[in-house]
C-alpha positions as CSV (number, residue, x, y, z in Angstrom):
1,M,-0.1,0.2,-0.2
2,H,1.8,2.9,-0.7
3,T,0.1,5.7,0.6
4,L,-0.2,3.8,3.8
5,R,3.6,2.3,3.9
6,R,4.3,6.3,3.6
7,F,2.3,7.2,6.4
8,G,2.8,4.3,8.2
9,A,4.7,3.1,11.1
10,L,7.1,0.1,10.5
11,A,8.2,-2.2,12.6
12,V,11.3,-1.6,14.9
13,V,13.7,-4.5,13.7
14,A,13.6,-6.6,16.6
15,G,16.5,-5.1,19.4
16,A,18.0,-3.4,16.2
17,L,18.8,-0.4,18.9
18,A,20.2,-2.3,21.9
19,L,23.0,-2.9,19.3
20,M,23.8,0.4,19.9
21,P,24.9,1.6,22.8
22,A,26.5,4.9,22.4
23,V,23.2,5.8,20.2
24,R,20.6,3.5,22.6
25,A,22.2,6.4,25.5
26,E,21.5,9.5,24.0
27,I,17.1,8.0,23.7
28,I,17.3,5.7,27.2
29,E,14.5,8.3,29.3
30,Q,11.6,7.6,28.1
31,I,10.6,11.6,27.4
32,L,13.7,12.9,25.7
33,V,12.4,16.3,25.2
34,K,9.3,18.6,26.0
35,V,8.6,21.3,23.2
36,N,6.4,24.0,24.9
37,G,5.0,21.6,26.8
38,E,4.2,18.6,24.4
39,I,6.9,15.2,24.5
40,L,8.7,13.2,22.6
41,T,9.0,10.3,24.1
42,K,12.2,7.4,23.7
43,T,9.1,5.2,21.6
44,D,7.8,7.7,19.2
45,F,12.1,8.8,18.3
46,E,12.7,5.3,17.9
47,T,10.2,4.1,15.5
48,R,11.4,7.9,13.7
49,Q,14.6,6.3,12.9
50,V,14.0,3.3,11.7
51,N,11.8,5.1,9.6
52,A,14.6,7.2,8.1
53,L,16.5,4.7,7.6
54,R,14.1,2.6,5.6
55,Q,13.2,5.7,3.6
56,R,16.8,5.5,2.4
57,G,16.7,1.8,1.9
58,Q,18.9,0.6,4.6
59,Q,16.8,-1.7,7.0
60,Q,19.4,-4.7,6.1
61,L,22.4,-3.9,8.0
62,S,25.4,-5.1,9.9
63,D,25.2,-4.5,13.4
64,E,28.5,-1.7,12.8
65,Q,26.5,-0.4,10.0
66,L,23.7,-0.4,11.7
67,K,25.1,1.9,14.5
68,K,26.6,4.1,12.1
69,A,23.4,4.5,10.3
70,I,21.8,5.6,13.5
71,A,24.7,8.0,15.0
72,E,24.0,9.9,11.1
73,I,20.6,10.3,10.8
74,T,19.6,10.8,14.5
75,P,20.9,14.8,14.7
76,Q,19.3,16.6,11.5
77,L,15.8,14.1,12.3
78,L,15.9,15.5,15.9
79,V,16.0,19.2,14.1
80,D,13.2,17.8,11.5
81,T,11.0,16.5,14.9
82,I,11.0,19.6,16.5
83,D,10.7,21.4,13.7
84,E,7.3,19.5,12.9
85,M,6.1,19.5,16.1
86,L,6.4,23.5,16.1
87,L,5.3,23.2,12.8
88,E,2.3,21.4,14.1
89,Q,1.9,23.8,17.1
90,K,1.0,26.3,15.0
91,G,-1.2,24.5,13.2
92,R,-3.9,24.2,16.0
93,S,-3.2,27.0,17.1
94,L,-4.6,28.6,14.2
95,G,-7.3,26.9,13.9
96,Y,-6.5,23.9,11.0
97,K,-8.1,20.5,11.7
98,L,-9.0,17.2,9.7
99,D,-12.6,17.2,10.2
100,D,-13.9,14.1,9.5
101,N,-15.1,14.9,6.1
102,A,-11.5,16.0,5.1
103,F,-11.1,12.5,6.8
104,S,-12.9,10.6,4.9
105,Q,-12.5,11.5,1.4
106,I,-8.7,11.0,2.4
107,I,-9.6,7.6,3.7
108,G,-12.1,7.1,-0.3
109,N,-9.1,8.1,-1.5
110,I,-6.4,5.6,-0.7
111,K,-9.3,2.9,-1.0
112,K,-8.8,3.8,-3.9
113,E,-4.8,3.9,-5.1
114,N,-4.7,0.7,-3.5
115,K,-7.6,-0.9,-5.4
116,I,-9.1,-2.0,-1.8
117,E,-13.1,-2.9,-1.3
118,N,-14.1,-2.8,1.8
119,D,-13.4,-2.1,5.4
120,E,-12.4,-5.0,6.0
121,Q,-9.9,-5.3,3.3
122,F,-8.4,-1.8,4.6
123,Q,-8.8,-3.0,8.5
124,A,-6.5,-6.0,7.3
125,A,-4.0,-3.6,5.6
126,L,-3.7,-0.8,8.9
127,R,-2.9,-3.9,10.8
128,Q,-0.1,-4.8,8.5
129,E,1.5,-2.5,9.0
130,G,1.3,-1.9,12.4
131,L,-1.3,1.2,12.6
132,T,-5.2,1.6,14.2
133,M,-7.2,4.5,12.7
134,A,-6.1,6.9,15.4
135,D,-2.5,6.3,14.3
136,L,-3.6,7.1,10.8
137,R,-5.4,10.0,11.3
138,K,-2.5,11.2,13.5
139,M,-0.5,10.7,11.6
140,L,-2.2,12.0,7.9
141,E,-3.1,15.2,10.0
142,R,0.1,16.4,11.2
143,N,0.8,16.4,7.8
144,M,-2.2,18.4,6.9
145,L,-1.4,21.1,9.6
146,I,2.2,21.8,8.7
147,T,1.5,21.6,4.6
148,K,-1.3,24.6,5.6
149,V,1.2,26.7,7.5
150,Q,3.7,26.8,5.0
151,Q,1.2,27.5,2.4
152,D,-0.7,29.6,4.5
153,E,2.3,31.1,6.5
154,I,4.9,31.4,3.7
155,M,4.0,30.7,0.4
156,A,0.3,33.2,0.2
157,H,2.6,36.2,1.4
158,I,5.8,35.5,-1.3
159,S,5.4,37.3,-4.4
160,I,6.9,37.7,-8.0
161,S,7.8,40.3,-9.8
162,D,7.1,40.5,-13.7
163,E,11.0,42.5,-14.1
164,E,12.4,39.6,-11.7
165,A,10.4,36.8,-14.0
166,R,12.0,38.9,-17.4
167,A,15.4,38.1,-15.5
168,Y,15.1,35.0,-14.6
169,Y,14.4,34.1,-17.8
170,G,16.9,35.9,-19.2
171,Q,19.2,34.7,-17.0
172,H,18.2,31.7,-18.5
173,A,16.9,31.2,-21.6
174,S,18.6,28.2,-22.7
175,D,16.4,26.1,-20.0
176,F,13.2,27.2,-21.9
177,T,14.7,26.1,-25.4
178,S,13.2,22.3,-26.8
179,P,16.8,21.6,-28.7
180,A,16.6,20.8,-32.3
181,T,15.0,17.4,-32.9
182,L,14.9,15.1,-36.2
183,T,13.9,11.7,-37.5
184,L,16.1,9.5,-39.5
185,R,14.6,6.3,-41.7
186,E,17.6,3.8,-42.4
187,I,18.8,0.6,-44.8
188,F,21.9,-1.6,-42.9
189,I,22.6,-4.2,-44.6
190,S,24.8,-6.5,-42.5
191,V,27.6,-7.2,-43.1
192,P,28.0,-11.4,-41.9
193,G,30.6,-13.3,-39.4
194,D,32.2,-13.6,-36.0
195,G,33.3,-10.1,-35.0
196,R,37.2,-10.4,-35.1
197,T,37.4,-11.1,-38.8
198,V,36.0,-9.7,-42.3
199,N,35.2,-12.4,-45.2
200,V,36.2,-9.9,-48.1
201,G,33.3,-11.1,-50.3
202,L,30.4,-11.2,-48.1
203,D,31.4,-7.4,-47.4
204,E,32.0,-6.1,-50.9
205,D,29.3,-7.3,-51.5
206,A,27.0,-6.0,-48.8
207,K,28.6,-2.9,-50.0
208,A,26.8,-3.6,-53.6
209,K,23.6,-3.7,-52.0
210,A,23.9,-0.6,-50.2
211,D,25.4,1.3,-53.4
212,A,22.5,-0.3,-55.6
213,A,20.2,0.7,-52.4
214,R,21.7,4.4,-52.5
215,G,21.3,4.7,-56.2
216,R,17.5,3.8,-56.4
217,A,17.3,6.0,-53.4
218,I,18.8,9.1,-55.3
219,A,16.4,7.9,-59.0
220,G,13.7,8.8,-56.2
221,E,12.4,5.2,-54.9
222,P,10.2,5.3,-52.0
223,F,12.6,4.7,-49.4
224,E,10.3,2.6,-47.2
225,K,10.4,0.2,-50.2
226,L,13.8,-0.4,-50.4
227,V,14.2,-0.2,-46.8
228,A,11.5,-3.3,-46.9
229,E,13.1,-4.4,-50.0
230,F,17.0,-4.5,-48.5
231,S,17.2,-3.8,-45.4
232,D,18.3,-6.3,-42.2
233,A,17.6,-3.8,-39.2
234,P,15.2,-4.0,-36.8
235,S,13.4,-1.0,-37.2
236,K,13.0,-2.3,-40.8
237,A,9.3,-3.4,-39.6
238,N,8.0,0.5,-39.5
239,G,9.8,1.1,-42.1
240,G,13.0,1.9,-40.8
241,L,12.1,4.7,-39.1
242,V,14.2,6.6,-36.8
243,G,13.7,8.8,-34.5
244,P,13.2,11.5,-33.5
245,I,15.9,12.1,-32.0
246,T,17.8,15.7,-30.3
247,E,20.6,16.4,-32.2
248,D,22.6,16.3,-28.8
249,E,21.8,13.1,-28.5
250,L,23.3,12.3,-32.2
251,D,27.9,11.0,-32.2
252,P,29.5,14.4,-33.4
253,A,30.3,11.9,-36.3
254,L,27.1,11.1,-37.7
255,K,25.9,14.8,-36.7
256,K,28.9,16.0,-39.6
257,L,26.8,13.7,-41.6
258,L,23.5,14.4,-41.5
259,D,24.6,18.6,-41.2
260,P,24.6,19.5,-44.8
261,L,21.3,17.1,-45.9
262,K,17.9,18.8,-46.5
263,V,14.5,16.8,-45.5
264,G,14.8,13.8,-48.2
265,G,18.5,14.2,-48.4
266,V,20.7,11.4,-48.4
267,T,23.8,10.2,-47.1
268,D,26.8,8.6,-48.4
269,V,26.7,4.9,-48.1
270,V,28.9,4.6,-44.4
271,R,30.2,1.5,-43.3
272,T,29.6,1.1,-39.5
273,Q,31.5,-1.9,-37.3
274,R,28.8,-5.0,-38.3
275,G,27.5,-3.8,-42.2
276,Y,26.9,-0.6,-44.2
277,Q,24.6,1.6,-43.6
278,I,22.2,4.8,-45.5
279,L,19.8,7.3,-43.6
280,K,17.3,9.4,-45.0
281,L,16.4,12.7,-43.0
282,E,12.8,12.3,-43.3
283,T,12.4,15.7,-40.9
284,K,14.2,18.0,-39.1
285,S,12.8,21.0,-36.6
286,D,14.7,24.0,-34.6
287,R,16.0,25.1,-31.7
288,T,12.9,26.6,-31.0
289,L,12.8,29.3,-27.5
290,L,9.7,29.3,-25.4
291,S,8.3,32.3,-25.7
292,F,8.4,34.1,-22.0
293,D,4.6,34.4,-21.6
294,K,3.8,29.9,-22.2
295,A,7.1,29.7,-19.7
296,R,5.8,32.1,-16.7
297,D,4.6,29.5,-15.0
298,Q,7.2,27.9,-14.8
299,I,9.4,30.5,-14.2
300,A,6.7,31.9,-10.7
301,D,7.0,28.3,-9.7
302,I,11.5,28.0,-10.0
303,I,11.5,31.4,-8.0
304,G,8.9,30.8,-5.4
305,N,10.0,27.2,-4.9
306,S,13.7,29.0,-4.6
307,K,12.2,32.3,-2.0
308,S,9.8,29.0,0.0
309,Q,13.4,28.0,0.8
310,G,14.8,31.0,2.9
311,E,11.0,32.0,4.0
312,M,10.9,28.9,5.4
313,Q,14.3,28.9,7.6
314,K,12.8,32.7,8.9
315,Y,9.3,30.8,9.8
316,V,11.3,27.6,11.6
317,R,13.7,30.1,13.0
318,K,11.3,32.4,15.1
319,L,9.2,29.5,16.0
320,R,12.0,28.4,17.8
321,A,13.3,31.4,19.2
322,E,9.8,32.1,20.3
323,A,9.5,28.2,21.7
324,I,10.0,26.7,25.1
325,I,12.3,23.4,24.9
326,D,12.8,21.8,27.5
327,W,15.5,18.4,27.4
328,K,15.9,15.1,29.4
329,N,18.5,14.6,27.8
330,A,21.8,15.9,27.7
331,E,23.8,15.0,25.2
332,L,20.6,14.6,22.9
333,K,20.4,18.4,23.3
334,K,23.7,18.5,21.7
335,L,23.3,16.8,18.8
336,Y,20.4,19.2,18.2
337,E,22.8,22.5,18.7
338,Q,25.3,21.6,16.2
339,Q,22.6,20.6,13.9
340,V,21.0,23.5,14.3
341,A,23.9,25.5,14.2
342,A,25.2,24.1,11.0
343,K,23.1,23.0,8.5
344,P,19.0,25.1,9.8
345,A,16.5,22.6,8.3
346,V,13.2,23.4,5.4
347,P,10.9,20.4,7.9
348,G,8.9,18.9,4.6
349,G,5.8,17.1,6.8
350,A,5.9,14.4,8.3
């Protein structure tokens, strides 16, 4: 269940944290910290640690690797956890909540996404994830509160002037430029062999066939007809069609061969590693620059996302400064403060 896995509490690997005395010493107390009176327990944080390892694909580790991985993720995870608690609290103070109708709609979407037909199947899926309905609702509500705060308190106050957008467009024109593309048709005539030696007679026969095919193409015979008659390539099944391909994807030698051609033009016979090839330029489009008006929404998203990162950092720093964070473990407090000083977090939800 994709959605349930994303929100679900994952089962703790039996005894895993017991194998990590140095790290376990940091989280031995039942209550690790109080954030504005709200507690973070040892069990809650251990669950977050295991979730983080599973998301990183690090669930199958040796004892030593597991201790190292836990030690690596713990500092940033502490920061993210407390920031999420602060954002959730802010959302509640602003009156946001997940009402019954919204919760029912989300459950309906989860069922539809995971093709769950009835409540019994849904409850079984929850049990498989180690969840109750109350657990799921709490996790969904936390996500909603954090997202709502980000949208209303930060994103809603970000504006992008036309001048800013045009300046970005001018500085990043290549990001809004579609590369030139072309479509080819090919005739490939293979030279039988073992790949190490060349049978001169067979090579000459293949070259003669290729020359004949090109001559008839130049004389005006339909290229697709010649493909059907001569080609040994898999593309024979669709008339030798290859592409569309961007010019950036072309081998430099092939690009040099095709550059002089106009649409409908045919290359000389070219020797490849396995035989002889003839190419026809079927279509060609020029490199095109998306107009500013058409690129405006993309630019707004890019600039908006960039601004939101900085504004989110400011907002979370303000929440931290106003909060009463009462640590019950000196080692965890030290890890948290060092991480905050080194790399302010921009939490993205639970």
